[in-house]
C-alpha angles and dihedrals in degrees: 000000000000113000113216128189112205110209129193129197127228138216114328094045093088124115131174109259096024114151095016094116091053090045092054097043106037126051092207092057090047090052093051095046093044089052090059088068135251095277096055092040091051093050092047093053104030107021128162093228094231090056092048090052092058109106095233090058104029094056098054089039094054092044092050095051093045090050091049092050092049094049092052090049091049091052090056101050138062098244094198089067092064141059112217140198127169140212134177132195109240104303087019089070087076091054087051094051090049093050091047089055102248090128138006122250097263095051094043091051091052090048091050091050091051092049090052091052093048093049092047091050091050090047091052090052094043109028116198150136141259122208136177121229116200128194105023127088134248101263092051093049092048090050090051090052090051090048093059097041092110088067094054141281115340118162138166102243111163119047094188102163138327105304096010115093130156122215126200137189146082116357099243094047094047093048091050090048090054091052091052092045090056090050089052093054106270109171092215142350123203129187106221123234097238131121102240151003096288122193092014128114087262085077094065094113090052090052090052091050090047091053090056093044094051090059088071093063131078107214115205130218103273131232089235139354131270128218106237125224099225097058108006090237129136109254128192104153111097096215092048091051091053091056091048092050088058092050091047093066095063103023135073124278105238096201098151091053090045093057092043091052092049089051092048088054092057102263105147102164122064123189122190117207122204137027120342135353104268095132092042088058092050091050090057089055092047097047120001091196092065126076129198122212121201143213116208103125140004094278095053090043092056092047091051093048090050091052092050092049095052 
């Protein structure tokens, strides 16, 4: 039996017009995107880009397009031939939990919208930055964050792949950390185009709000497990997942360990759902022997299906 890991991107993967090809060609994609509502659909297809970038719109938009891509894929395969697991980067964890069957589309969309509101509120109260550091390893980045702690919060929050780590925190502390990283040989530093210090301890109020919100939802027993961001472990118990979704808001995304653990458990095929190939690129940095396929339009869908049928 072929073991497939379904992977879902997070905020930053959005692009105006994403999903339109699937919408026009596949009734199931049209149904999913229509169910997101006219406002979200309009922003997905027509933008403007600045509106789509806003957290409260980008998060439901990305989730919706990823869900549509997955549903079209599922319609075109014989599911019983495969063993699945899922993982999503940050926001993408909600796409993963939907596709695994913990919640239906409507409830997951409402949860994603609430999460976006909570994160934006926390960011307004505690403004900050996120920045990627390329070319230096985890212990060095963590030491740099500790070195600038007198200036404010600065934490390593996304361990994306070897040599690609994102830091998050107060503006002065993050900027100083970037200066030190360059001195220590970083190949590149990039301030991310996001609206707050996500996944840092500055998001504690958002995590508290998320804990209250999750009590409103009845998670079901899933079809398969998902690898969770906060600990890179396979999770199938609904109540355990709820606790981890709270932790996810204010703790690092352990993406490199997540992919390594999926590989160690025999998952050889990786399929990315939604716009772009961000996670496919990270996988190549984590394990060069593994290749990710993707589903974002009819052409990529057909290529992925051909690969699986070889």
